[in-house]
VEXGU-957541 format. One record per residue (C-alpha): residue number from 1; x, y, z. Coordinates in steps of 0.05 Angstrom, whole numbers, plus 5000, padded with zeros to 4 digits. Example, Ala and Ser with C-alpha at 12.3 -4.5 7.8 and 13.67 -1.06 7.14 Angstrom:
<pts>
[pt 1; [5246; 4910; 5156]] [pt 2; [5273; 4979; 5143]] 
</pts>
This chain:
<pts>
[pt 1; [3856; 9277; 7039]] [pt 2; [3857; 9200; 7043]] [pt 3; [3903; 9205; 7103]] [pt 4; [3848; 9242; 7143]] [pt 5; [3798; 9187; 7117]] [pt 6; [3835; 9130; 7147]] [pt 7; [3852; 9174; 7208]] [pt 8; [3778; 9182; 7217]] [pt 9; [3780; 9261; 7214]] [pt 10; [3732; 9253; 7150]] [pt 11; [3692; 9197; 7125]] [pt 12; [3692; 9165; 7060]] [pt 13; [3622; 9197; 7050]] [pt 14; [3652; 9261; 7055]] [pt 15; [3688; 9244; 6990]] [pt 16; [3626; 9226; 6952]] [pt 17; [3597; 9269; 6893]] [pt 18; [3540; 9263; 6854]] [pt 19; [3543; 9251; 6780]] [pt 20; [3499; 9272; 6721]] [pt 21; [3468; 9202; 6727]] [pt 22; [3410; 9188; 6767]] [pt 23; [3429; 9142; 6828]] [pt 24; [3498; 9147; 6814]] [pt 25; [3550; 9179; 6860]] [pt 26; [3626; 9170; 6851]] [pt 27; [3689; 9178; 6895]] [pt 28; [3737; 9216; 6842]] [pt 29; [3808; 9186; 6840]] [pt 30; [3840; 9248; 6860]] [pt 31; [3921; 9244; 6871]] [pt 32; [3912; 9230; 6947]] [pt 33; [3877; 9162; 6932]] [pt 34; [3935; 9140; 6891]] [pt 35; [3971; 9144; 6959]] [pt 36; [3926; 9090; 6991]] [pt 37; [3970; 9037; 6979]] [pt 38; [4022; 9066; 7023]] [pt 39; [3972; 9085; 7079]] [pt 40; [3946; 9014; 7077]] [pt 41; [4016; 8984; 7089]] [pt 42; [4016; 9027; 7155]] [pt 43; [3953; 8999; 7180]] [pt 44; [3944; 8947; 7231]] [pt 45; [3902; 8903; 7191]] [pt 46; [3915; 8923; 7122]] [pt 47; [3873; 8871; 7091]] [pt 48; [3808; 8900; 7126]] [pt 49; [3821; 8977; 7111]] [pt 50; [3780; 8981; 7049]] [pt 51; [3723; 8941; 7084]] [pt 52; [3724; 8989; 7148]] [pt 53; [3717; 9051; 7101]] [pt 54; [3657; 9018; 7062]] [pt 55; [3622; 8997; 7127]] [pt 56; [3590; 9067; 7142]] [pt 57; [3565; 9069; 7074]] [pt 58; [3522; 9006; 7074]] [pt 59; [3454; 9032; 7089]] [pt 60; [3458; 9086; 7037]] [pt 61; [3480; 9049; 6977]] [pt 62; [3457; 8984; 6949]] [pt 63; [3520; 8977; 6904]] [pt 64; [3590; 9000; 6909]] [pt 65; [3638; 8982; 6850]] [pt 66; [3709; 8986; 6868]] [pt 67; [3762; 8991; 6808]] [pt 68; [3832; 8974; 6834]] [pt 69; [3896; 8980; 6798]] [pt 70; [3932; 8914; 6796]] [pt 71; [3999; 8939; 6808]] [pt 72; [3983; 8959; 6878]] [pt 73; [3980; 8889; 6916]] [pt 74; [3957; 8913; 6980]] [pt 75; [3905; 8956; 6955]] [pt 76; [3882; 8898; 6914]] [pt 77; [3881; 8850; 6974]] [pt 78; [3838; 8900; 7015]] [pt 79; [3791; 8911; 6957]] [pt 80; [3782; 8837; 6950]] [pt 81; [3770; 8830; 7020]] [pt 82; [3720; 8879; 7026]] [pt 83; [3677; 8851; 6963]] [pt 84; [3619; 8811; 6960]] [pt 85; [3636; 8795; 6886]] [pt 86; [3703; 8803; 6851]] [pt 87; [3704; 8812; 6773]] [pt 88; [3768; 8800; 6744]] [pt 89; [3787; 8827; 6675]] [pt 90; [3834; 8785; 6639]] [pt 91; [3875; 8796; 6572]] [pt 92; [3887; 8730; 6545]] [pt 93; [3960; 8706; 6553]] [pt 94; [4002; 8667; 6607]] [pt 95; [4000; 8726; 6655]] [pt 96; [3925; 8726; 6657]] [pt 97; [3928; 8653; 6687]] [pt 98; [3981; 8677; 6738]] [pt 99; [3941; 8732; 6758]] [pt 100; [3877; 8697; 6763]] [pt 101; [3914; 8645; 6808]] [pt 102; [3937; 8702; 6853]] [pt 103; [3863; 8731; 6858]] [pt 104; [3843; 8658; 6877]] [pt 105; [3896; 8657; 6930]] [pt 106; [3874; 8725; 6960]] [pt 107; [3798; 8699; 6962]] [pt 108; [3822; 8642; 7000]] [pt 109; [3864; 8686; 7051]] [pt 110; [3799; 8730; 7055]] [pt 111; [3753; 8668; 7062]] [pt 112; [3714; 8687; 7000]] [pt 113; [3680; 8628; 6962]] [pt 114; [3707; 8613; 6891]] [pt 115; [3641; 8629; 6864]] [pt 116; [3643; 8699; 6888]] [pt 117; [3704; 8710; 6844]] [pt 118; [3690; 8711; 6767]] [pt 119; [3738; 8720; 6709]] [pt 120; [3719; 8752; 6645]] [pt 121; [3755; 8768; 6582]] [pt 122; [3777; 8840; 6570]] [pt 123; [3806; 8878; 6512]] [pt 124; [3793; 8821; 6464]] [pt 125; [3826; 8833; 6395]] [pt 126; [3795; 8789; 6340]] [pt 127; [3857; 8797; 6302]] [pt 128; [3900; 8759; 6349]] [pt 129; [3894; 8685; 6346]] [pt 130; [3909; 8675; 6421]] [pt 131; [3850; 8717; 6436]] [pt 132; [3806; 8677; 6384]] [pt 133; [3831; 8616; 6415]] [pt 134; [3811; 8634; 6487]] [pt 135; [3739; 8653; 6461]] [pt 136; [3731; 8587; 6429]] [pt 137; [3766; 8543; 6479]] [pt 138; [3777; 8576; 6540]] [pt 139; [3836; 8549; 6586]] [pt 140; [3819; 8497; 6636]] [pt 141; [3850; 8541; 6693]] [pt 142; [3787; 8588; 6690]] [pt 143; [3728; 8543; 6701]] [pt 144; [3684; 8604; 6725]] [pt 145; [3702; 8644; 6661]] [pt 146; [3642; 8684; 6642]] [pt 147; [3611; 8682; 6574]] [pt 148; [3610; 8752; 6565]] [pt 149; [3673; 8785; 6539]] [pt 150; [3695; 8861; 6525]] [pt 151; [3723; 8875; 6459]] [pt 152; [3784; 8918; 6446]] [pt 153; [3749; 8982; 6416]] [pt 154; [3754; 9056; 6407]] [pt 155; [3687; 9060; 6437]] [pt 156; [3716; 9042; 6502]] [pt 157; [3771; 9087; 6496]] [pt 158; [3727; 9145; 6486]] [pt 159; [3694; 9133; 6552]] [pt 160; [3752; 9169; 6586]] [pt 161; [3744; 9231; 6544]] [pt 162; [3669; 9235; 6536]] [pt 163; [3664; 9216; 6612]] [pt 164; [3596; 9182; 6594]] [pt 165; [3582; 9107; 6589]] [pt 166; [3599; 9076; 6523]] [pt 167; [3524; 9056; 6516]] [pt 168; [3507; 9126; 6514]] [pt 169; [3558; 9152; 6465]] [pt 170; [3562; 9092; 6417]] [pt 171; [3497; 9064; 6421]] [pt 172; [3492; 8994; 6381]] [pt 173; [3565; 8990; 6383]] [pt 174; [3597; 8922; 6395]] [pt 175; [3628; 8946; 6461]] [pt 176; [3558; 8977; 6485]] [pt 177; [3527; 8910; 6471]] [pt 178; [3586; 8872; 6503]] [pt 179; [3580; 8912; 6571]] [pt 180; [3505; 8901; 6569]] [pt 181; [3513; 8822; 6562]] [pt 182; [3563; 8820; 6614]] [pt 183; [3514; 8860; 6660]] [pt 184; [3461; 8813; 6643]] [pt 185; [3500; 8753; 6654]] [pt 186; [3517; 8776; 6722]] [pt 187; [3445; 8788; 6736]] [pt 188; [3428; 8715; 6717]] [pt 189; [3482; 8685; 6749]] [pt 190; [3459; 8713; 6817]] [pt 191; [3383; 8695; 6807]] 
</pts>
């Protein structure tokens, strides 16, 4: 249980399981992890909890990807403070700008450089005029907006059912190409 991890009785490494994919291990999102927000609230330095959990893994893993629910603010804060790079998926609309501004504020608090937080458009539906407008002329509040975006697609939804990457079960699909484009843009950004 996560309470045992935070109390030091077990490590995060004890929670890692191998996957069916080479060089990919995961920490499953079990019910106990959903309570991490409450445990973070009780920590002396809540902004540094996730960083402390990840520190022992540094020698064994080249890349750790954290997916944080936006509706748990203390967890989001702690994840951002632990990150070397923050990718922020945004669905076009006024709440996206407000959410992006909140992320920037957290980055400042965590002393994360502005170029380490990158927004990208997500769940783009070409039938919605606002989505098309943001693709053609992104809001000025998003100067770091990545050119790559992820479309709203059944292939993305199927990932949770097939438990396989979209590129594996929907080869050549627009969403598979979009994820590949996002990955390539990130690689190019950091060269």
